[in-house]
ROKE-294411 format. One record per residue (C-alpha): residue number from 0; residue in three letters; x, z, y. Coordinates in steps of 0.5 Angstrom, whole numbers, always signed. Example, Ala and Ser with C-alpha at 12.3 -4.5 7.8 and 13.67 -1.06 7.14 Angstrom:
! ROKE-294411
{n:0 | res:ALA | east:+25 | up:+16 | north:-9}
{n:1 | res:SER | east:+27 | up:+14 | north:-2}
//
This chain:
! ROKE-294411
{n:0 | res:MET | east:+0 | up:+0 | north:+0}
{n:1 | res:THR | east:+3 | up:-2 | north:+7}
{n:2 | res:ALA | east:+3 | up:+2 | north:+13}
{n:3 | res:ALA | east:-2 | up:-1 | north:+16}
{n:4 | res:LYS | east:-7 | up:+1 | north:+11}
{n:5 | res:GLU | east:-5 | up:+8 | north:+12}
{n:6 | res:MET | east:-5 | up:+9 | north:+19}
{n:7 | res:PRO | east:-12 | up:+9 | north:+22}
{n:8 | res:THR | east:-12 | up:+16 | north:+24}
{n:9 | res:HIS | east:-11 | up:+16 | north:+31}
{n:10 | res:PHE | east:-17 | up:+11 | north:+32}
{n:11 | res:LEU | east:-21 | up:+16 | north:+28}
{n:12 | res:SER | east:-19 | up:+22 | north:+32}
{n:13 | res:SER | east:-21 | up:+18 | north:+39}
{n:14 | res:PHE | east:-27 | up:+16 | north:+36}
{n:15 | res:ALA | east:-29 | up:+23 | north:+35}
{n:16 | res:ARG | east:-27 | up:+25 | north:+42}
{n:17 | res:LEU | east:-31 | up:+19 | north:+45}
{n:18 | res:GLU | east:-37 | up:+21 | north:+41}
{n:19 | res:HIS | east:-37 | up:+28 | north:+44}
{n:20 | res:GLN | east:-36 | up:+25 | north:+51}
{n:21 | res:LEU | east:-42 | up:+21 | north:+50}
{n:22 | res:GLY | east:-46 | up:+26 | north:+47}
{n:23 | res:GLN | east:-53 | up:+25 | north:+44}
{n:24 | res:GLY | east:-55 | up:+20 | north:+50}
{n:25 | res:GLY | east:-57 | up:+13 | north:+50}
{n:26 | res:ASP | east:-61 | up:+10 | north:+44}
{n:27 | res:ALA | east:-61 | up:+13 | north:+37}
{n:28 | res:TRP | east:-60 | up:+5 | north:+34}
{n:29 | res:PHE | east:-54 | up:+4 | north:+39}
{n:30 | res:HIS | east:-51 | up:+11 | north:+36}
{n:31 | res:ARG | east:-52 | up:+9 | north:+29}
{n:32 | res:VAL | east:-49 | up:+2 | north:+30}
{n:33 | res:ARG | east:-43 | up:+5 | north:+32}
{n:34 | res:LYS | east:-42 | up:+11 | north:+27}
{n:35 | res:GLU | east:-43 | up:+6 | north:+21}
{n:36 | res:ALA | east:-38 | up:+1 | north:+24}
{n:37 | res:ILE | east:-33 | up:+7 | north:+25}
{n:38 | res:GLY | east:-35 | up:+9 | north:+17}
{n:39 | res:ARG | east:-33 | up:+2 | north:+15}
{n:40 | res:PHE | east:-27 | up:+1 | north:+19}
{n:41 | res:ALA | east:-24 | up:+8 | north:+16}
{n:42 | res:GLU | east:-26 | up:+4 | north:+9}
{n:43 | res:LEU | east:-22 | up:-2 | north:+11}
{n:44 | res:GLY | east:-16 | up:+1 | north:+14}
{n:45 | res:PHE | east:-12 | up:-4 | north:+18}
{n:46 | res:PRO | east:-11 | up:-11 | north:+15}
{n:47 | res:THR | east:-5 | up:-12 | north:+11}
{n:48 | res:THR | east:-1 | up:-18 | north:+9}
{n:49 | res:ARG | east:-3 | up:-18 | north:+2}
{n:50 | res:LEU | east:-10 | up:-20 | north:+4}
{n:51 | res:GLU | east:-10 | up:-28 | north:+4}
{n:52 | res:GLU | east:-13 | up:-28 | north:+11}
{n:53 | res:TRP | east:-7 | up:-24 | north:+14}
{n:54 | res:LYS | east:-2 | up:-27 | north:+10}
{n:55 | res:PHE | east:+3 | up:-29 | north:+16}
{n:56 | res:THR | east:+1 | up:-24 | north:+21}
{n:57 | res:ASN | east:+3 | up:-17 | north:+20}
{n:58 | res:VAL | east:-1 | up:-12 | north:+25}
{n:59 | res:ASP | east:+4 | up:-6 | north:+23}
{n:60 | res:PRO | east:+6 | up:-5 | north:+30}
{n:61 | res:ILE | east:-1 | up:-4 | north:+32}
{n:62 | res:ALA | east:-3 | up:+1 | north:+27}
{n:63 | res:ARG | east:+3 | up:+5 | north:+29}
{n:64 | res:MET | east:+2 | up:+5 | north:+36}
{n:65 | res:PRO | east:-1 | up:+12 | north:+38}
{n:66 | res:PHE | east:-6 | up:+8 | north:+43}
{n:67 | res:HIS | east:-11 | up:+12 | north:+47}
{n:68 | res:SER | east:-18 | up:+9 | north:+49}
{n:69 | res:ALA | east:-18 | up:+6 | north:+56}
{n:70 | res:GLU | east:-22 | up:+10 | north:+61}
{n:71 | res:PHE | east:-26 | up:+7 | north:+67}
{n:72 | res:ARG | east:-22 | up:+8 | north:+74}
{n:73 | res:ALA | east:-25 | up:+5 | north:+80}
{n:74 | res:ASP | east:-18 | up:+4 | north:+83}
{n:75 | res:GLY | east:-15 | up:+1 | north:+77}
{n:76 | res:LEU | east:-15 | up:-6 | north:+80}
{n:77 | res:PRO | east:-14 | up:-6 | north:+88}
{n:78 | res:THR | east:-18 | up:-12 | north:+91}
{n:79 | res:GLU | east:-11 | up:-15 | north:+94}
{n:80 | res:ARG | east:-9 | up:-15 | north:+87}
{n:81 | res:LEU | east:-15 | up:-19 | north:+84}
{n:82 | res:ALA | east:-14 | up:-24 | north:+90}
{n:83 | res:GLU | east:-7 | up:-26 | north:+86}
{n:84 | res:LEU | east:-10 | up:-27 | north:+80}
{n:85 | res:PRO | east:-12 | up:-34 | north:+77}
{n:86 | res:LEU | east:-18 | up:-37 | north:+78}
{n:87 | res:ALA | east:-20 | up:-31 | north:+83}
{n:88 | res:HIS | east:-18 | up:-36 | north:+89}
{n:89 | res:ALA | east:-24 | up:-38 | north:+94}
{n:90 | res:ALA | east:-24 | up:-45 | north:+91}
{n:91 | res:PHE | east:-26 | up:-43 | north:+84}
{n:92 | res:GLU | east:-30 | up:-36 | north:+87}
{n:93 | res:GLN | east:-35 | up:-40 | north:+91}
{n:94 | res:ARG | east:-37 | up:-45 | north:+86}
{n:95 | res:CYS | east:-39 | up:-39 | north:+80}
{n:96 | res:SER | east:-41 | up:-32 | north:+79}
{n:97 | res:ARG | east:-35 | up:-27 | north:+78}
{n:98 | res:ILE | east:-36 | up:-21 | north:+73}
{n:99 | res:VAL | east:-30 | up:-17 | north:+73}
{n:100 | res:PHE | east:-28 | up:-12 | north:+68}
{n:101 | res:VAL | east:-22 | up:-7 | north:+68}
{n:102 | res:ASN | east:-19 | up:-4 | north:+62}
{n:103 | res:GLY | east:-25 | up:-6 | north:+59}
{n:104 | res:HIS | east:-30 | up:-3 | north:+64}
{n:105 | res:TYR | east:-35 | up:-7 | north:+69}
{n:106 | res:ASN | east:-32 | up:-6 | north:+76}
{n:107 | res:PRO | east:-38 | up:-8 | north:+81}
{n:108 | res:GLN | east:-34 | up:-8 | north:+87}
{n:109 | res:LEU | east:-29 | up:-13 | north:+84}
{n:110 | res:SER | east:-35 | up:-17 | north:+82}
{n:111 | res:SER | east:-39 | up:-23 | north:+85}
{n:112 | res:ARG | east:-46 | up:-25 | north:+83}
{n:113 | res:ASP | east:-50 | up:-31 | north:+86}
{n:114 | res:LEU | east:-55 | up:-33 | north:+80}
{n:115 | res:PRO | east:-62 | up:-35 | north:+79}
{n:116 | res:ASP | east:-67 | up:-29 | north:+79}
{n:117 | res:ASN | east:-69 | up:-30 | north:+72}
{n:118 | res:LEU | east:-62 | up:-30 | north:+69}
{n:119 | res:ILE | east:-59 | up:-24 | north:+67}
{n:120 | res:ALA | east:-51 | up:-23 | north:+68}
{n:121 | res:SER | east:-49 | up:-16 | north:+68}
{n:122 | res:SER | east:-45 | up:-11 | north:+64}
{n:123 | res:LEU | east:-47 | up:-10 | north:+57}
{n:124 | res:ALA | east:-47 | up:-2 | north:+58}
{n:125 | res:SER | east:-53 | up:-3 | north:+63}
{n:126 | res:ALA | east:-56 | up:-7 | north:+59}
{n:127 | res:ILE | east:-56 | up:-2 | north:+53}
{n:128 | res:GLU | east:-58 | up:+3 | north:+58}
{n:129 | res:ARG | east:-64 | up:-1 | north:+60}
{n:130 | res:ASN | east:-66 | up:-2 | north:+52}
{n:131 | res:THR | east:-66 | up:-9 | north:+53}
{n:132 | res:PRO | east:-70 | up:-12 | north:+47}
{n:133 | res:SER | east:-65 | up:-18 | north:+46}
{n:134 | res:VAL | east:-59 | up:-14 | north:+46}
{n:135 | res:LYS | east:-62 | up:-10 | north:+40}
{n:136 | res:GLN | east:-64 | up:-16 | north:+37}
{n:137 | res:HIS | east:-57 | up:-19 | north:+37}
{n:138 | res:LEU | east:-52 | up:-14 | north:+39}
{n:139 | res:ALA | east:-48 | up:-13 | north:+32}
{n:140 | res:ARG | east:-52 | up:-18 | north:+28}
{n:141 | res:HIS | east:-47 | up:-24 | north:+28}
{n:142 | res:ALA | east:-40 | up:-21 | north:+28}
{n:143 | res:SER | east:-40 | up:-17 | north:+22}
{n:144 | res:VAL | east:-36 | up:-11 | north:+21}
{n:145 | res:GLN | east:-37 | up:-11 | north:+13}
{n:146 | res:HIS | east:-30 | up:-15 | north:+12}
{n:147 | res:GLN | east:-27 | up:-15 | north:+19}
{n:148 | res:ALA | east:-23 | up:-9 | north:+21}
{n:149 | res:PHE | east:-22 | up:-11 | north:+28}
{n:150 | res:VAL | east:-29 | up:-12 | north:+29}
{n:151 | res:ALA | east:-31 | up:-6 | north:+26}
{n:152 | res:LEU | east:-26 | up:-2 | north:+31}
{n:153 | res:ASN | east:-29 | up:-6 | north:+37}
{n:154 | res:THR | east:-36 | up:-4 | north:+35}
{n:155 | res:ALA | east:-35 | up:+3 | north:+34}
{n:156 | res:PHE | east:-31 | up:+4 | north:+41}
{n:157 | res:LEU | east:-37 | up:-1 | north:+44}
{n:158 | res:GLN | east:-38 | up:+2 | north:+51}
{n:159 | res:ASP | east:-38 | up:-4 | north:+56}
{n:160 | res:GLY | east:-37 | up:-12 | north:+56}
{n:161 | res:ALA | east:-41 | up:-18 | north:+59}
{n:162 | res:PHE | east:-48 | up:-19 | north:+58}
{n:163 | res:ILE | east:-51 | up:-26 | north:+59}
{n:164 | res:GLU | east:-58 | up:-28 | north:+58}
{n:165 | res:ILE | east:-60 | up:-35 | north:+60}
{n:166 | res:PRO | east:-68 | up:-36 | north:+60}
{n:167 | res:SER | east:-70 | up:-42 | north:+56}
{n:168 | res:GLY | east:-70 | up:-49 | north:+60}
{n:169 | res:VAL | east:-65 | up:-46 | north:+65}
{n:170 | res:THR | east:-59 | up:-50 | north:+67}
{n:171 | res:LEU | east:-54 | up:-47 | north:+71}
{n:172 | res:ASP | east:-50 | up:-51 | north:+76}
{n:173 | res:ALA | east:-44 | up:-47 | north:+76}
{n:174 | res:PRO | east:-40 | up:-43 | north:+71}
{n:175 | res:ILE | east:-40 | up:-36 | north:+70}
{n:176 | res:TYR | east:-33 | up:-33 | north:+70}
{n:177 | res:LEU | east:-32 | up:-27 | north:+66}
{n:178 | res:LEU | east:-25 | up:-24 | north:+68}
{n:179 | res:PHE | east:-22 | up:-18 | north:+63}
{n:180 | res:VAL | east:-16 | up:-15 | north:+67}
{n:181 | res:SER | east:-11 | up:-10 | north:+63}
{n:182 | res:THR | east:-7 | up:-5 | north:+68}
{n:183 | res:ALA | east:-4 | up:-1 | north:+63}
{n:184 | res:ASP | east:+2 | up:+3 | north:+65}
{n:185 | res:GLU | east:+2 | up:+7 | north:+58}
{n:186 | res:PRO | east:-1 | up:+5 | north:+51}
{n:187 | res:ILE | east:-8 | up:+4 | north:+52}
{n:188 | res:ALA | east:-13 | up:+0 | north:+47}
{n:189 | res:SER | east:-20 | up:-3 | north:+50}
{n:190 | res:HIS | east:-25 | up:-6 | north:+46}
{n:191 | res:PRO | east:-29 | up:-11 | north:+51}
{n:192 | res:ARG | east:-36 | up:-13 | north:+47}
{n:193 | res:SER | east:-39 | up:-19 | north:+50}
{n:194 | res:LEU | east:-46 | up:-22 | north:+48}
{n:195 | res:ILE | east:-48 | up:-29 | north:+51}
{n:196 | res:ILE | east:-55 | up:-31 | north:+49}
{n:197 | res:ALA | east:-57 | up:-38 | north:+51}
{n:198 | res:GLY | east:-65 | up:-40 | north:+51}
{n:199 | res:ASP | east:-68 | up:-46 | north:+48}
{n:200 | res:ASN | east:-66 | up:-52 | north:+52}
{n:201 | res:SER | east:-62 | up:-48 | north:+57}
{n:202 | res:GLN | east:-55 | up:-51 | north:+59}
{n:203 | res:ALA | east:-49 | up:-46 | north:+61}
{n:204 | res:THR | east:-41 | up:-46 | north:+62}
{n:205 | res:ILE | east:-38 | up:-39 | north:+61}
{n:206 | res:VAL | east:-30 | up:-38 | north:+62}
{n:207 | res:GLU | east:-28 | up:-32 | north:+59}
{n:208 | res:ASP | east:-21 | up:-30 | north:+62}
{n:209 | res:TYR | east:-16 | up:-25 | north:+59}
{n:210 | res:LEU | east:-10 | up:-23 | north:+64}
{n:211 | res:SER | east:-6 | up:-17 | north:+65}
{n:212 | res:VAL | east:-2 | up:-13 | north:+71}
{n:213 | res:GLY | east:+4 | up:-10 | north:+70}
{n:214 | res:THR | east:+9 | up:-10 | north:+63}
{n:215 | res:GLY | east:+6 | up:-5 | north:+59}
{n:216 | res:VAL | east:+4 | up:-5 | north:+52}
{n:217 | res:TYR | east:-3 | up:-4 | north:+50}
{n:218 | res:LEU | east:-8 | up:-7 | north:+46}
{n:219 | res:THR | east:-14 | up:-11 | north:+48}
{n:220 | res:ASN | east:-19 | up:-12 | north:+42}
{n:221 | res:ALA | east:-25 | up:-16 | north:+44}
{n:222 | res:VAL | east:-31 | up:-19 | north:+41}
{n:223 | res:THR | east:-36 | up:-24 | north:+43}
{n:224 | res:GLU | east:-42 | up:-26 | north:+40}
{n:225 | res:ILE | east:-46 | up:-33 | north:+43}
{n:226 | res:VAL | east:-53 | up:-35 | north:+41}
{n:227 | res:ALA | east:-54 | up:-42 | north:+42}
{n:228 | res:GLY | east:-62 | up:-43 | north:+42}
{n:229 | res:GLU | east:-65 | up:-50 | north:+40}
{n:230 | res:ASN | east:-63 | up:-56 | north:+44}
{n:231 | res:SER | east:-58 | up:-51 | north:+48}
{n:232 | res:VAL | east:-52 | up:-54 | north:+51}
{n:233 | res:VAL | east:-46 | up:-48 | north:+51}
{n:234 | res:GLU | east:-39 | up:-50 | north:+54}
{n:235 | res:HIS | east:-34 | up:-44 | north:+53}
{n:236 | res:TYR | east:-27 | up:-43 | north:+55}
{n:237 | res:LYS | east:-23 | up:-37 | north:+53}
{n:238 | res:LEU | east:-16 | up:-36 | north:+56}
{n:239 | res:GLN | east:-11 | up:-31 | north:+54}
{n:240 | res:ASP | east:-5 | up:-30 | north:+59}
{n:241 | res:GLU | east:-3 | up:-23 | north:+58}
{n:242 | res:ASN | east:+4 | up:-20 | north:+58}
{n:243 | res:GLU | east:+9 | up:-21 | north:+53}
{n:244 | res:GLU | east:+9 | up:-14 | north:+51}
{n:245 | res:ALA | east:+1 | up:-14 | north:+50}
{n:246 | res:PHE | east:-3 | up:-14 | north:+43}
{n:247 | res:HIS | east:-9 | up:-19 | north:+43}
{n:248 | res:VAL | east:-14 | up:-19 | north:+38}
{n:249 | res:ALA | east:-21 | up:-23 | north:+39}
{n:250 | res:THR | east:-27 | up:-25 | north:+35}
{n:251 | res:VAL | east:-32 | up:-31 | north:+38}
{n:252 | res:GLN | east:-38 | up:-31 | north:+33}
{n:253 | res:VAL | east:-43 | up:-36 | north:+34}
{n:254 | res:HIS | east:-50 | up:-38 | north:+32}
{n:255 | res:GLN | east:-53 | up:-45 | north:+33}
{n:256 | res:ALA | east:-60 | up:-47 | north:+32}
{n:257 | res:ARG | east:-63 | up:-53 | north:+31}
{n:258 | res:SER | east:-60 | up:-59 | north:+35}
{n:259 | res:SER | east:-56 | up:-54 | north:+40}
{n:260 | res:ILE | east:-49 | up:-57 | north:+42}
{n:261 | res:PHE | east:-43 | up:-52 | north:+43}
{n:262 | res:THR | east:-36 | up:-53 | north:+45}
{n:263 | res:HIS | east:-30 | up:-48 | north:+45}
{n:264 | res:HIS | east:-24 | up:-48 | north:+49}
{n:265 | res:SER | east:-18 | up:-43 | north:+46}
{n:266 | res:ILE | east:-12 | up:-43 | north:+50}
{n:267 | res:SER | east:-6 | up:-38 | north:+49}
{n:268 | res:PHE | east:+0 | up:-37 | north:+53}
{n:269 | res:GLY | east:+1 | up:-30 | north:+53}
{n:270 | res:GLY | east:+2 | up:-24 | north:+48}
{n:271 | res:ALA | east:+7 | up:-21 | north:+44}
{n:272 | res:LEU | east:+2 | up:-21 | north:+38}
{n:273 | res:VAL | east:-4 | up:-25 | north:+38}
{n:274 | res:ARG | east:-10 | up:-26 | north:+33}
{n:275 | res:ASN | east:-16 | up:-31 | north:+35}
{n:276 | res:ASP | east:-22 | up:-31 | north:+30}
{n:277 | res:VAL | east:-27 | up:-37 | north:+32}
{n:278 | res:ASN | east:-33 | up:-37 | north:+27}
{n:279 | res:VAL | east:-39 | up:-42 | north:+28}
{n:280 | res:ALA | east:-45 | up:-42 | north:+24}
{n:281 | res:LEU | east:-49 | up:-49 | north:+25}
{n:282 | res:ASP | east:-55 | up:-46 | north:+22}
{n:283 | res:GLY | east:-60 | up:-51 | north:+25}
{n:284 | res:GLU | east:-61 | up:-58 | north:+23}
{n:285 | res:GLY | east:-57 | up:-63 | north:+28}
{n:286 | res:ALA | east:-53 | up:-58 | north:+31}
{n:287 | res:GLN | east:-46 | up:-60 | north:+34}
{n:288 | res:CYS | east:-40 | up:-56 | north:+35}
{n:289 | res:THR | east:-33 | up:-58 | north:+38}
{n:290 | res:LEU | east:-27 | up:-53 | north:+38}
{n:291 | res:ASN | east:-21 | up:-55 | north:+42}
{n:292 | res:GLY | east:-15 | up:-50 | north:+42}
{n:293 | res:LEU | east:-8 | up:-50 | north:+45}
{n:294 | res:TYR | east:-3 | up:-45 | north:+44}
{n:295 | res:VAL | east:+4 | up:-44 | north:+47}
{n:296 | res:THR | east:+9 | up:-39 | north:+45}
{n:297 | res:THR | east:+16 | up:-37 | north:+47}
{n:298 | res:HIS | east:+21 | up:-32 | north:+45}
{n:299 | res:LYS | east:+19 | up:-28 | north:+39}
{n:300 | res:GLN | east:+11 | up:-29 | north:+41}
{n:301 | res:HIS | east:+7 | up:-29 | north:+35}
{n:302 | res:VAL | east:+0 | up:-33 | north:+35}
{n:303 | res:ASP | east:-5 | up:-33 | north:+30}
{n:304 | res:ASN | east:-11 | up:-38 | north:+30}
{n:305 | res:HIS | east:-17 | up:-37 | north:+25}
{n:306 | res:THR | east:-23 | up:-42 | north:+25}
{n:307 | res:VAL | east:-29 | up:-42 | north:+21}
{n:308 | res:ILE | east:-34 | up:-48 | north:+22}
{n:309 | res:ASP | east:-40 | up:-46 | north:+17}
{n:310 | res:HIS | east:-45 | up:-52 | north:+16}
{n:311 | res:ILE | east:-51 | up:-49 | north:+14}
{n:312 | res:LYS | east:-56 | up:-54 | north:+15}
{n:313 | res:PRO | east:-56 | up:-62 | north:+15}
{n:314 | res:HIS | east:-54 | up:-67 | north:+20}
{n:315 | res:GLY | east:-49 | up:-63 | north:+23}
{n:316 | res:THR | east:-43 | up:-65 | north:+27}
{n:317 | res:SER | east:-36 | up:-62 | north:+28}
{n:318 | res:ARG | east:-30 | up:-64 | north:+31}
{n:319 | res:GLU | east:-24 | up:-59 | north:+31}
{n:320 | res:LEU | east:-17 | up:-60 | north:+35}
{n:321 | res:TYR | east:-12 | up:-55 | north:+35}
{n:322 | res:LYS | east:-5 | up:-56 | north:+38}
{n:323 | res:GLY | east:+1 | up:-52 | north:+38}
{n:324 | res:ILE | east:+8 | up:-52 | north:+42}
{n:325 | res:LEU | east:+13 | up:-47 | north:+40}
{n:326 | res:ASP | east:+20 | up:-45 | north:+42}
{n:327 | res:ASP | east:+26 | up:-40 | north:+41}
{n:328 | res:ARG | east:+24 | up:-35 | north:+35}
{n:329 | res:SER | east:+17 | up:-35 | north:+36}
{n:330 | res:SER | east:+12 | up:-36 | north:+31}
{n:331 | res:ALA | east:+4 | up:-39 | north:+30}
{n:332 | res:VAL | east:-1 | up:-39 | north:+25}
{n:333 | res:PHE | east:-7 | up:-44 | north:+24}
{n:334 | res:ASN | east:-12 | up:-43 | north:+19}
{n:335 | res:GLY | east:-18 | up:-47 | north:+19}
{n:336 | res:SER | east:-24 | up:-47 | north:+15}
{n:337 | res:ILE | east:-30 | up:-52 | north:+14}
{n:338 | res:ILE | east:-35 | up:-50 | north:+10}
{n:339 | res:VAL | east:-41 | up:-55 | north:+8}
{n:340 | res:ARG | east:-47 | up:-51 | north:+4}
{n:341 | res:LYS | east:-51 | up:-55 | north:-1}
{n:342 | res:ASP | east:-57 | up:-56 | north:+3}
{n:343 | res:ALA | east:-52 | up:-59 | north:+9}
{n:344 | res:GLN | east:-53 | up:-66 | north:+7}
{n:345 | res:LYS | east:-51 | up:-72 | north:+12}
{n:346 | res:THR | east:-45 | up:-67 | north:+15}
{n:347 | res:ASP | east:-40 | up:-70 | north:+19}
{n:348 | res:ALA | east:-34 | up:-66 | north:+20}
{n:349 | res:ARG | east:-27 | up:-67 | north:+22}
{n:350 | res:GLN | east:-21 | up:-62 | north:+23}
{n:351 | res:SER | east:-14 | up:-63 | north:+26}
{n:352 | res:ASN | east:-8 | up:-59 | north:+27}
{n:353 | res:LYS | east:-2 | up:-61 | north:+30}
{n:354 | res:ASN | east:+5 | up:-57 | north:+32}
{n:355 | res:LEU | east:+11 | up:-59 | north:+36}
{n:356 | res:LEU | east:+17 | up:-55 | north:+35}
{n:357 | res:LEU | east:+22 | up:-54 | north:+41}
{n:358 | res:SER | east:+27 | up:-50 | north:+37}
{n:359 | res:GLU | east:+30 | up:-50 | north:+30}
{n:360 | res:ASN | east:+28 | up:-43 | north:+30}
{n:361 | res:ALA | east:+21 | up:-43 | north:+31}
{n:362 | res:THR | east:+16 | up:-43 | north:+25}
{n:363 | res:ILE | east:+9 | up:-45 | north:+24}
{n:364 | res:ASP | east:+4 | up:-44 | north:+18}
{n:365 | res:SER | east:-1 | up:-49 | north:+18}
{n:366 | res:LYS | east:-7 | up:-49 | north:+13}
{n:367 | res:PRO | east:-13 | up:-53 | north:+14}
{n:368 | res:GLN | east:-18 | up:-53 | north:+9}
{n:369 | res:LEU | east:-25 | up:-56 | north:+7}
{n:370 | res:GLU | east:-30 | up:-53 | north:+2}
{n:371 | res:ILE | east:-35 | up:-58 | north:+1}
{n:372 | res:ASN | east:-42 | up:-56 | north:-4}
{n:373 | res:ALA | east:-46 | up:-62 | north:-2}
{n:374 | res:ASP | east:-45 | up:-70 | north:-4}
{n:375 | res:ASP | east:-47 | up:-74 | north:+2}
{n:376 | res:VAL | east:-42 | up:-72 | north:+7}
{n:377 | res:LYS | east:-36 | up:-75 | north:+11}
{n:378 | res:CYS | east:-31 | up:-70 | north:+12}
{n:379 | res:SER | east:-23 | up:-70 | north:+14}
{n:380 | res:HIS | east:-18 | up:-65 | north:+15}
{n:381 | res:GLY | east:-10 | up:-66 | north:+17}
{n:382 | res:THR | east:-4 | up:-63 | north:+20}
{n:383 | res:SER | east:+3 | up:-65 | north:+22}
{n:384 | res:ILE | east:+9 | up:-61 | north:+24}
{n:385 | res:GLY | east:+15 | up:-64 | north:+28}
{n:386 | res:HIS | east:+20 | up:-64 | north:+34}
{n:387 | res:LEU | east:+20 | up:-69 | north:+40}
{n:388 | res:ASP | east:+22 | up:-76 | north:+38}
{n:389 | res:GLU | east:+29 | up:-77 | north:+40}
{n:390 | res:ASP | east:+28 | up:-85 | north:+41}
{n:391 | res:SER | east:+22 | up:-83 | north:+47}
{n:392 | res:VAL | east:+27 | up:-78 | north:+50}
{n:393 | res:TYR | east:+32 | up:-83 | north:+50}
{n:394 | res:TYR | east:+27 | up:-88 | north:+53}
{n:395 | res:LEU | east:+26 | up:-84 | north:+59}
{n:396 | res:ARG | east:+33 | up:-82 | north:+60}
{n:397 | res:SER | east:+35 | up:-89 | north:+60}
{n:398 | res:ARG | east:+30 | up:-90 | north:+66}
{n:399 | res:GLY | east:+34 | up:-85 | north:+70}
{n:400 | res:ILE | east:+30 | up:-78 | north:+68}
{n:401 | res:GLY | east:+34 | up:-72 | north:+66}
{n:402 | res:ALA | east:+34 | up:-70 | north:+59}
{n:403 | res:LYS | east:+31 | up:-63 | north:+61}
{n:404 | res:GLU | east:+25 | up:-67 | north:+65}
{n:405 | res:ALA | east:+24 | up:-72 | north:+59}
{n:406 | res:ARG | east:+23 | up:-67 | north:+54}
{n:407 | res:SER | east:+18 | up:-63 | north:+59}
{n:408 | res:VAL | east:+14 | up:-70 | north:+60}
{n:409 | res:LEU | east:+14 | up:-71 | north:+53}
{n:410 | res:THR | east:+12 | up:-64 | north:+51}
{n:411 | res:TYR | east:+6 | up:-64 | north:+57}
{n:412 | res:GLY | east:+4 | up:-71 | north:+54}
{n:413 | res:PHE | east:+3 | up:-67 | north:+47}
{n:414 | res:ALA | east:-1 | up:-62 | north:+50}
{n:415 | res:ASN | east:-5 | up:-66 | north:+55}
{n:416 | res:ASP | east:-10 | up:-69 | north:+49}
{n:417 | res:VAL | east:-13 | up:-62 | north:+49}
{n:418 | res:LEU | east:-13 | up:-60 | north:+56}
{n:419 | res:ASN | east:-16 | up:-67 | north:+58}
{n:420 | res:ARG | east:-22 | up:-65 | north:+54}
{n:421 | res:MET | east:-24 | up:-59 | north:+59}
{n:422 | res:LYS | east:-30 | up:-61 | north:+64}
{n:423 | res:LEU | east:-28 | up:-56 | north:+69}
{n:424 | res:ASP | east:-23 | up:-59 | north:+74}
{n:425 | res:ALA | east:-21 | up:-52 | north:+76}
{n:426 | res:VAL | east:-19 | up:-50 | north:+70}
{n:427 | res:ARG | east:-16 | up:-56 | north:+67}
{n:428 | res:VAL | east:-12 | up:-58 | north:+73}
{n:429 | res:ARG | east:-9 | up:-51 | north:+74}
{n:430 | res:LEU | east:-7 | up:-50 | north:+66}
{n:431 | res:GLU | east:-4 | up:-57 | north:+67}
{n:432 | res:CYS | east:+0 | up:-54 | north:+73}
{n:433 | res:ALA | east:+2 | up:-48 | north:+69}
{n:434 | res:LEU | east:+4 | up:-52 | north:+63}
{n:435 | res:LEU | east:+9 | up:-56 | north:+67}
{n:436 | res:ALA | east:+12 | up:-50 | north:+70}
{n:437 | res:ARG | east:+13 | up:-47 | north:+64}
{n:438 | res:MET | east:+16 | up:-53 | north:+61}
{n:439 | res:SER | east:+21 | up:-53 | north:+67}
{n:440 | res:GLY | east:+23 | up:-46 | north:+66}
{n:441 | res:GLY | east:+18 | up:-43 | north:+71}
{n:442 | res:HIS | east:+13 | up:-37 | north:+71}
{n:443 | res:THR | east:+9 | up:-37 | north:+65}
{n:444 | res:GLN | east:+3 | up:-34 | north:+68}
{n:445 | res:LEU | east:-3 | up:-39 | north:+70}
{n:446 | res:GLU | east:-1 | up:-39 | north:+77}
{n:447 | res:GLY | east:-5 | up:-42 | north:+82}
{n:448 | res:LEU | east:-11 | up:-42 | north:+78}
//
């Protein structure tokens, strides 16, 4: 038995203190969900590398660190510091509503909302306190605690996060921006939980952004549940650029109804150890799903992307493209599964993972896989791992471009295939600038967004 399996003790102690702090206030159902989750986490323990799903990602550094729960601080992030952060500038702020969380807790002073009256965009804590019916209907109903230890841990420590409910037939003209900022100067753990519900025939774009102020060690353990109603269109961005001492574990769980369209963009630039799980259930006939991902690693960073696209009903379509750029002694994992159930006839699914190694010491473990139980489908998957084409480098150098610049241009071109799939100019253009800055040895954070 590895150390990770044996070390949930301090989290269990923190939960006991949290329960004492919360007392018996709030809905009995909510307390029961949390207690069941901590019980399941105690049974599971932290995952070990003996588990197939965690074979290449060792979470011992998380299990051994004596994290304590992040508490709300009104002065945790001054307004002037917020203005320095990506996507907080006026050019983006004027076009969208901004909901800010500091160390996992909603900060109303830093948030700005300009939304239709019939749309709910608030903190999850206040929605739970109001006994919002849709929260009880969907919260912790899609992201399972039974087999996912970090989801169980998040559910047990569930206090706050974002709650967005878009009524049926409503189309949002501007995106909703969820900003999660960590300001840790000591080892703290935050467990933000977000619930996004898109009603039938609605359309919305959600940007979920994780950043840090400072260089301390901390854990962000996030879970986002997204419910896409019939004929709804949801575009979801998840950006992660925390400091290179941070641990980031996140699960995005999506449930799609009939003829819904869901698009997800996952960008990972920061973090010491990062795990992104994206699970999509196409539980309605004619549902469409697109997953795009880009991970850029350097030094000793480790980024693990696990995706599951589950075709449950017929006539479903899915497209998946993940690309990785790895430098120095960094490492990454891609494990993508496409499942086609027996009744999911006429499924059309394609999956691709491509990786560019900029160093001989960088490593990638790629495992695309299909599980097909229907006989009338079109499915394909593939992976590639390689280095920069020296002939292309030579060609650019022969045109007067320096060696370093030539490699940066080719690396940027490799990544741009993913970035060009983003519809939000404010996100795409700034990510392009950040990537170019990183390739040229500049600041790695997403500056200027």
